[in-house]
C-alpha positions as CSV (number, residue, x, y, z in Angstrom):
1,X,92.4,103.6,87.4
2,X,93.1,100.0,88.3
3,X,96.1,97.7,87.6
4,X,95.6,95.3,84.7
5,X,96.5,91.9,84.9
6,X,99.9,92.8,83.3
7,X,100.3,94.9,86.5
8,X,99.2,92.3,89.2
9,X,102.1,89.7,87.2
10,X,104.5,92.3,87.2
11,X,104.0,93.1,90.9
12,X,103.7,89.3,91.9
13,X,107.2,88.7,89.9
14,X,108.9,91.4,91.6
15,X,107.8,90.9,95.3
16,X,107.5,86.8,94.8
17,X,104.9,84.9,96.3
18,X,105.6,83.1,99.6
19,X,103.1,81.6,101.9
20,X,105.4,81.4,104.7
21,X,106.4,84.5,106.5
22,X,110.0,85.4,106.4
23,X,112.5,88.1,106.5
24,X,112.6,90.9,104.0
25,X,116.0,92.4,103.0
26,X,115.7,95.3,105.8
27,X,114.7,92.6,108.3
28,X,111.0,93.0,108.6
29,X,108.8,90.1,109.1
30,X,106.8,89.5,105.3
31,X,104.1,87.3,103.7
32,X,102.7,86.7,100.0
33,X,103.3,89.4,97.9
34,X,105.7,91.6,100.0
35,X,102.6,92.1,102.7
36,X,104.4,93.1,106.1
37,X,100.3,93.9,107.3
38,X,97.4,92.1,107.0
39,X,94.2,93.9,105.2
40,X,92.3,93.0,108.4
41,X,94.6,94.4,110.6
42,X,97.6,93.3,112.3
43,X,101.4,92.6,111.7
44,X,102.7,89.7,109.9
45,X,104.6,87.5,112.4
46,X,107.3,85.0,111.5
47,X,105.4,82.3,112.6
48,X,102.7,83.2,110.2
49,X,101.5,81.0,106.8
50,X,98.4,81.8,104.5
51,X,97.2,79.8,101.5
52,X,97.5,81.3,97.9
53,X,93.8,81.8,97.8
54,X,94.4,84.1,101.0
55,X,97.4,85.9,99.6
56,X,95.5,86.8,96.1
57,X,92.6,87.9,98.3
58,X,94.7,90.0,100.5
59,X,96.4,91.2,97.1
60,X,93.6,92.7,95.7
61,X,92.5,94.2,98.7
62,X,95.7,96.1,100.1
63,X,96.4,97.2,96.3
64,X,93.6,99.1,96.0
65,X,95.1,101.8,98.7
66,X,98.0,102.2,96.5
67,X,96.0,102.6,93.0
68,X,94.1,105.2,94.9
69,X,97.2,106.9,96.1
70,X,98.8,107.0,92.7
71,X,95.7,108.1,91.0
72,X,94.9,111.1,93.4
73,X,98.9,112.0,93.3
74,X,99.5,111.8,89.7
75,X,98.4,115.1,88.0
76,X,99.0,114.1,84.4
77,X,97.1,111.4,82.1
78,X,98.8,108.0,82.4
79,X,98.7,105.1,80.2
80,X,98.1,101.2,82.0
81,X,101.8,100.7,81.8
82,X,102.7,104.0,83.6
83,X,100.1,103.4,85.8
84,X,101.1,100.0,86.5
85,X,104.9,100.8,87.0
86,X,104.0,103.6,89.6
87,X,101.6,101.3,91.8
88,X,104.7,98.9,91.7
89,X,107.1,101.3,92.7
90,X,104.6,102.7,95.6
91,X,103.7,99.0,96.6
92,X,107.5,98.6,97.3
93,X,108.5,101.7,98.9
94,X,105.2,103.0,100.4
95,X,102.8,105.3,99.8
96,X,104.0,108.4,102.1
97,X,107.4,107.9,100.5
98,X,105.9,107.9,96.6
99,X,103.7,110.9,97.7
100,X,106.5,113.0,98.7
101,X,109.0,111.6,96.1
102,X,110.9,113.7,93.6
103,X,110.0,111.1,91.3
104,X,106.3,112.0,91.5
105,X,107.4,115.8,91.3
106,X,109.2,115.1,88.1
107,X,106.2,112.9,86.8
108,X,103.5,115.9,87.3
109,X,106.0,118.4,85.7
110,X,106.3,116.1,82.9
111,X,110.4,116.2,82.8
112,X,112.3,114.1,80.8
113,X,112.8,110.3,80.1
114,X,115.9,110.6,81.5
115,X,115.1,113.0,84.7
116,X,112.3,110.3,85.6
117,X,114.8,107.4,84.9
118,X,117.0,108.9,87.0
119,X,114.5,109.4,90.1
120,X,113.6,105.9,89.9
121,X,116.9,104.5,89.9
122,X,117.4,106.7,93.4
123,X,115.3,104.1,95.1
124,X,117.8,101.4,95.2
125,X,118.7,101.0,99.0
126,X,116.9,99.2,102.0
127,X,117.8,99.2,105.8
128,X,120.0,102.3,104.4
129,X,122.1,99.9,102.2
130,X,122.7,99.6,98.2
131,X,120.6,96.4,97.2
132,X,121.2,95.1,93.7
133,X,117.7,93.6,93.5
134,X,116.1,96.9,94.3
135,X,118.3,98.7,91.6
136,X,117.2,95.9,89.1
137,X,113.4,96.5,89.9
138,X,113.9,100.1,89.4
139,X,115.3,99.6,86.0
140,X,112.3,97.5,85.3
141,X,110.0,99.8,86.6
142,X,111.3,102.8,84.7
143,X,111.3,100.6,81.6
144,X,107.5,99.1,82.3
145,X,106.9,103.3,82.6
146,X,107.9,104.0,79.4
147,X,106.6,101.3,77.5
148,X,104.2,103.0,74.7
C-alpha cells in the first residue's frame, strides 16, 4: 500500500513544513516535513535551507521506507485510513520503534479498539518528557486509524 493524498496531507499538517532548519522538541536539527536526514544522505544541519519543491521531493522519497515498513510489519488487512495513520506514526517515531512496539503487536492480534488507542497514547514523549503536542497527535492518529 501507499499513503494517499489525505495521508500525505495528514503528515504534512502534523509535522508542519519548515524550509529552514530548526531544532525539534528533542533538540535534533530538522527541516521540511520533520526530516532529520536527506534522502541522498547526510544529516540536517541548522544552517540548511530547502525549497518547497525539494521538500516535496524528499518527502516522496523518504516516506516510501515508512510505507514499506508498515506494509511488511502489519499482518492484517488495513483500510486506507489505518494505513495512513500507521505511516504517520512510524514516520514520527521511526521504523525500528514501530516494528518493536506493543502497538504493532496489538494491531496484528486484532485487539480491541480501547487497547489499540491506549497503545497509540503511550507514545507521547520526546527527550524523555511528555509533550502535549505529541499526545494530541497520537489522539488524532488513533482517531484516523478508527475512521471507517
